[in-house]
N, C-alpha and C positions, 0 to 999 in steps of 0.2 A: 812476451805474448799478454795481451790485455786480459784482465780478469773477467770471467763471465758473469752477467747479470741475471739476477733471479727472475724467472717468468712463470706464469700458470697458464693452461690450456682450458680453454672453454669451447664445447661443442653442443649442438642441439638439433634434435629433430621434432617435427611437430605432431608426428602421430606415431603410434605403435608399429605400423605397417612400414614407415620408414627407418624404423630402429632396426628392422631386420633385412631391409634391402634398399636399393638405390644408393642415395647419399647417406651412407651409414655413418653411424658414430664413430665404428672402429677405422674407417677410411678417413673421416675428418680428422681424428687423433693422430693417426699416422703422419699425415701431411702436417699437421701443426708441431708435432715434435721434430720432424724432419727440418722444417723451416728454422725452429728455434735452434737446433744445433749448428745449422748452416749459419746463422746470423748472429752467433757468439752468445745466446740465451742458455740458462740451465733451468729446466724444469724442476721445481722444488716440491712438488706435491702430486698425488693423483688428480686426474683430469676431471673438470667439473663436468659431468655428463648430463645433459638434460634430455629425457625422453618423453616424447608425447606432450611436449609443450607448445603453446602458440607464441611466436613471435610478435604478436600484436600487443603485447602486455610485459611490463616490468614485473609483474606479481609471478614470478617463477622461483621454485624451490633452490634450486642450484645456481641461479643467477644471485639471489640474495645472499647465498653462502660464498659465493665468489667475492661480492662487493665487500663482505665482512671481513674475508681472509685477506683481500688486497689493501683495505683501510686501516689494518692492524700493523703500525709501523714496526713492530717486532718482526714482522715476515720479511721485511725489506724487498717488496715485490717491485720490479722495476716495469714489467710488461706483462699485458694479458694478449695471448696467442688466439687468434681466431681464424676459421677457415675462410669464411666470407663474411661480409658486412650484415646480411640478412639472418646469419646464424646468431649474431648478437641482438639484432633487432630488426623489425619490419616496419618501425614506425619512426618518422624522422625526428620527432620532437623526442621520444624516447631514446635514440641513439645519441642526439646531441646532449640529452641530460647525462646518460651514463659516460659518455667520452669525457664530458667536462668535469664530471664529478671524480673520475679515475685521475684525469690529469691534475686535478687540484691537489690530489694526495701523491704527485710524483709518478704516477702509474701511466705508460703509454699503451695505446690499443693499437696493435699490430695485426695484419692479415697475410696470409700465405701469398696473394697475389703481390705482394711488396709494397703496396700503396702506403705512402707517408703520410698519416693524418697530420702532422705539424706542418706540411706547406700548405700554400694557398689552393694549388692546384689538387693536391691529395684532399684537403677539406671538401673542395668541390666534388670531386669524383666520388667521394664517400658519401656526400650527400646525396647526390644523383642515385649511387645504389641504393641508399636506404628509402629514398623515395620511390623507387622502381619496387623495392621489397615491399612498401606500404601498399603500392597499387596493385602488385600481385596478390597481396593478402587478401585485398578488398575484392579481386576477381574470384579468388578461391571461397571466400565468404558468401558472395552473391550465388555461386554456383552451388553451395551446399544449402542455401535458403531455399533455393529454387527447387532442387532435388527434395528437400522435406516438404515443401509446399505441394509438390506433385505426388509425393508418396501419401500425404495426408489426403488429397483430394481423392485417391484411389483408395483409401479406407487402410492403409499401411502405417503402422506404429514404429517408429525407429529409435525409441530409446530404451535403455536397461530399465527392467521392472521385476520385482521379487514374483516368482510365479511363472515367469516366462523366459524362455530362451530364443535366441535368433536361429533361423533357419533358412533355407531358399524354396520359395514356391514353385508352382509348375510354370509360371512365366519368368522363372530364374531371376525373380526379385527377393531381397531381403523381406523377413517377415517373421513375427513372434509367434511362438508356439507353445503352450502349457508344458511346464516341467514337474518334476517332483515336487516342487514347492507350493504346486497350485492349490492342493489341498490344505496346507497352512494358511494361505490367503483366504480361502473359503471358511476356515474356522474362525479367522480374525472377523469377518463379517457376520457370520453367525452368531458368535459371541455378542458383538455389538447389538445385533438386532434382538437378541435375547435380554437386553437392558444392562450388560456389563460397561461399566465406563472404560477410558482409553488406560488408566493406570492398571486397572483391574486385568484388563486383556493383555498388556504388555508383559504383567507378572505370570500370568497363566501361559502365554507362549515361551517365557523364558524357563519355567518349571517342566512344562509337559514337552516342549519341543527343543529346548536348548537353544532358542534363538533369542538375541538380545536386540531390541528394537528401541532407537531413540525417539524421544516423544515426537519431534520435529518430523521424523521420517515416518512414524506410525500416523501422523495427521495426513501427510501425502498420500499414504496407501488408502486410509479410508475415505479419501475425498476423490480418489482417482476412478472416473468413469470408464477407464479402458478395460478394467476388470469385467464389466458387464457387457463389453462390445462397443461401447460409445466413445469415439475420439474427441477431446475438447480441440476446439477450433482456434488454436492459438496464433495462426497465421491469417485468420479472416478469409479463408476460401470459400466458406459456406454462411458468409454474413454473421460470423459467431456462433452459429448454432452447432450442437453437437453432430459428428458425423458417423455412420454406422461403418464399424471396422470389419475387415475381412477376415480378422483372427476369431478363434475359438474363444468365446467368454469364459470366464471361471465361475462367475456367479450370474443371476437372473437380473434383469433390470428392475424387476419389482424389490428383490432384495438390496440392492444398490440404493434405491431411491427411500425405501423404508429407513435404511441406516441413516441417510443423509438427513432425514427429517428427525430420527430420534437424537442425532448429534445437535441440529440447530436448535431443538427444544432444550436440550441439557444445556448449551451454552447460554441460551435466552434466560434460562431459570437462574443459572450460575451468576449471570450479569444483573438480573433483578435482585437477588439475594444481596448482593453488594451495593447496588444503588439504593434499595430500599430498607437500609439499614438505619433504624430511629438513632443510634448512636452518633452517626455522621450524615446529618442531614445536607450538608454542603457537597457530598460527594457529586460530581458530575457538573458542579458549577463553580469550583474554586480551581485555580491553575497557578503553577509555580511561576515565580518572576524570572528565574534563571534561563530555563528553555521552554516556557510556554507548555509544560506539561499538565496533563490533568492530575489532580491529586486524589488518592483514595485514603480509606481509613484503616488504621490498625491499633492494636493494644499492646502492652508491654507489662512484664512482672506480674503475670497472673491476672491480667486484665485489669491492673490497677490505674493504669496510665494510659490516656488515649491520644493518639496523634493523627493528623492528616499528613500524608508524606506524598512526595512527588513520585509518580511511576517510573520516572527516569532515574530515581533514587539520587537526585541533586539538591533535595532540601526536604525538612521535616519540621512541623511547628506542632505545637499542642493544640488538642481541640480547643480548650478553654480559649488560647490566644487569637485563633482565627475567628471562632464564633462571637468572642465579646467584640472584636474589630468589626465583624458585620453588623451586630446589634447597634454599635455605635454609628454607623453609617445609615442604617434605617432611622435613627433619630434625627438625623440632620434632614430628612425629607418631610419634617412635619410642616404642616403649612399654617401660617398666621391666621388667626381666627378672621380678621379682617377682610382676608382674601378667598374665604371659602365659598361667599356668594358668587364670585367671578369664576371660582372652580367649577361651581354648579351650571354657570351658563355655558362654560366651555364643554362640560360633559353633555348637555343637551345639545348644543351645535353638533358634537360629534355624533350623537345618536341620530338626529336628524339626517345628517349627511349619510349615514350608514345605511339607514333605513330607505333612503331614496336609492341609492347604490344598489341595495339587495332587490328591490322592485323593478330596476332596470335589468339587472343582471337574470332575474328569473323570467322576465318577458321575452329577453333575447335567448335563453336556453329553451324556452317553450317553443318558439318559432324554429330553431335548429332541429329540435325532437320533431315537430310536425312535418318539417322537409324530409327528414330521415324516414320516418314512417311511411311517407309518400312513396320515398325511392324503393321501400321494402315492396308495397304494393306494384310499383311499376315492374319490379324484377319478377313479381309472380305472372304478371301478364307477359313477360318475355320468354317465361318458360311454357306457357300455354301457347305462345306463337311459333315454339320451337327456335326462337333465337337463340335462348341459352338452354344449354344441357341442364337437366336437373342438378347433377353434381356442382356445375359452376355457378347456378342460380343458388343453390344451397350455401356454397361458401362465400358469395357474395351478401347474402341475407344474414349469415352469422357475424360477417364483419361490420355490417351496418348495425346490428341488433346489440353488438358490443358497444359501438359508439354511443347508441340511445342510452344504453344502461349507465355508461360513464357519465353522461350529460346530466341524467336525472339524479345522479348522486350528488351532483353540483348544487341542485334545486335546495333552496331554504324555505321552510315554512314559515311566511311571514305572521301568521296568526300567534305562532309560539314565541316570537320575538316580544321579551317582556317589556313593557312600559315602565318609564323611570318615574315610579311614584314618590311620594314624600317619604314612605317606610323605607324605600330601596335607597334613596339620598341620605336619610339618617344614617343608613349602614355604611355608607361610602364615605361619609365624613367621619364616622368613627374609625374606619380602617385606615383613611390617610393621616389621620391623627394619632394613631396607636400602632402603626405597622410593626415597630420594634416589639412592643409588649405582646401583640398578637401571635408574633413569631416566635416568641420565647416561650410562651405558654401553650402554643398550639401543638397537637400531634404531628406526625411526619407529614401526612396530606396537606394539613394546612400551611406547614414551613415549605412544602415543595410549591404550592400554589402562589404564595408570595414569592417566593425565589424567581419563579417563571413570570411574574408580572413585573418585578422591579429589576432583576439582573437576568433577563431571559436568555443572555448570551454568556452567562458567567462573569466571573471577575478575577483578576490577578492579584496575588498577595504577596508581598514583598518582605513581609516580617513584621511590618508598623502598619500599613495602610492597603486599603483596596482601589483597585482601578477597575472600571467596568468595561469589558470588550466591547458593549454596545449600549449606547444609552436608550432606555425605553421612551415610548412616544410621551407619555404624560410628563415625562422631564424636559424632552425636547421642546415642547411647546412654550417652555419659560426661557429659551435659550434666545440671546440677542442678535437675531439674524436679519438682514436687510430683504432676505428673499421669501420671508414668511408668507404662507397662504394667507388671503383675506380672512378666511373662517378662523385665523389663528391671532386675530381675534377680537371680537368685540370689546373684551375687557381692556384691550390697549387703549382704547377710546376713553375708558373710565379712569384708569391710572397707567399713563405709560411708563413701562419698564419697571413694573413694582419688585420689590424684594419680596417675592413669595415665600422662600423658606426661612424658617428660623434659624 
């Protein structure tokens, strides 16, 4: 009698409901074990039972355990027994990947319908089955998505949420209702509104109510508008606008938006404290070479040593190392004295061109504003003639007045545009000749001004040198390009392709 080969059984259902009825796990297990015994396999371990997991992905707990068990040569597994192809995978690519990986380890995948995966016909049939499973999954996904969209449109929320339980409304539809945890949710928002920060509220909830809330979960709770009766439009059924829910809100809209303002202001202040630290002026400007992450600042050993380090934790450099390299770069931008006059002429050309553009822009904007103001007067006439209702007219006027306000915001006061005087030019010459010294000696505000002018998009640091993410205009004008604007420039006629920088 032939010696029996070792096998394992894998069964799966996609939802909790299927786990209890229909094509149940027990039924699949029974058929797989009967098949194994009939075909000379010995099942050597407990069945790998996947409950409530989708076949559209390989990221499944028991599937991972199955692969680990089968690929361990000490277990000497010869076959994996499944009920049907779609129990193993509903994706053709995933099915091919799983079967190939197992076959490479000497493990055959067999199914209770007797299809042989190693024959040409068997491979074809299994691929067809997997493709059909993928198609079926797509149909199910579409139905679920359409159902969620319809529920959202009708104001029903269909996801689990702290403070709510599911029930059935008078129309026999699934709906959320406040439960005993609603008071805890209300307490969270009241504490936040009273000025407590996230860490403090988490600690209070842990001590007073024995509720442990992870920071990520807490953030989702504090930002969830469902608690005030407004549903986020994640499926764009209302042009992205909040939808009024039919469920009972736990908190008022006023409380919810008051908390959002406090959270936003707190985040903004925290960000400013970080970016406005005079110890680390290059924060928000320096990036790491490895993964292009922004660098932030930190100190070590009782604040004796200071570093810039990548937010992705892939690199760290001393403050002195990065700032000295940046100073060296600023020194390379010093312009030779013999070319300063040319630089002045370029600055004048830029000023004249921008002044002309500003005048043209103001003229265009004023014409558009005049036309919009005429439209407002016209709507007033339509209301008088009863062509527009007062409500419709008011809405149209509000819309136009918003456009007028926006366009007026773009207008520039030409009288306030400073003329380039000799005193102004003297300062410009001093600045472009001593940017490194000014940066080194200046306060944080001055440093930031220089950085935004010379390295507006920041720079990448590789440990030795810096590489600008974008060249500023005043450096680009010296580049050797055949497509340069004629305004760029008169100085080329004086001295073609000069070596401007020392």
